[in-house]
N, C-alpha and C positions, 0 to 999 in steps of 0.2 A: 251868783257867779260861782263857778266851780273852781276849786283850787288845783294847783299843779298835781298834788297827790291824787286827787279824784280823777283827773285826766289820765295820769299814768296808770292808775288801777284799771281804768276802762280800756286803755290800749293793751295792757297786760292780759286782760280777759279776752279781748279780741284775738290776740296772738295765740293764746291757749286754745281758743275755739278753732282756729285755723290748723294748729298742730293736731288736735283731736280729729278733725275732719280728714286731714292727710293720712294719719295713722289708720283710719277706718277705710278709706277709699283706695289707696294705692295697692294694698294686697289684692284687691278685687281685679286688678289688671292682669294677674298671673293665674295660670292653670295649676300652679303648685304653691306650696306654703313658702311665704317669705316673711322676713322680719324687717320692719322699718327701723332704720338706725337714726342717724343724725338728721335733724331738720334745722336748717339755718336760713336766716333772712339776709339778703344782700341789698343794702340800701342803695348802692351805686347803680345796680341794674334793676332795682325794684323787682326782685325775684326771690323765690324760695327754692332752696336745694334740698333734696331728700336722697339719702343713701338707702339702698335696699340690698339685703343679703338673703340667699336661699336659706331656709330653715334646716334643721337637722333632718327633717323628713323629706326634703325636696329631692334628694338623689333617688330615693326609693320611689317617690311618686313619678318622677320623670322616667325612670327605668321602666316602670309598669306601663306608662303611657306609650313609650317607644318600643314595647315588645321585649323587654328584658335586657336591653343593651346596657353596658356599663356607662355611668354618667359621672363626670367630675364637675363639681360646683365650686371652683376656687374664685375668690374675689367678690366684688360687689358691683352693683349698678348705681349710677348717680343720675338723678333726674333734676332738671331745673324748670320750675314753673314760673312764668312771667305773671306778675300781678297786673290785673286789668281793672279799670274803673268803668262802671256803667252808671248812667244817669238814672236815678230812681224817679219815677213819675208819681 
């Protein structure tokens, strides 16, 4: 029988794996460099929220992509991913 500490360590490891996965995958959604900021879990809605900010190179990359126009990159984006369960066979 596992102890509470063992179970907590397992959960912590699972949470760290999810955070690592999010940090690796979310930037691939953009055509410019972004920095993943805060990652938080909301137990009430069973979701994970992620903040994303354009990196210091993003303005230059976007300007080049759009033909040299001036680009402002103020603020951040926030994404909320709902946790889903699938039955393993």
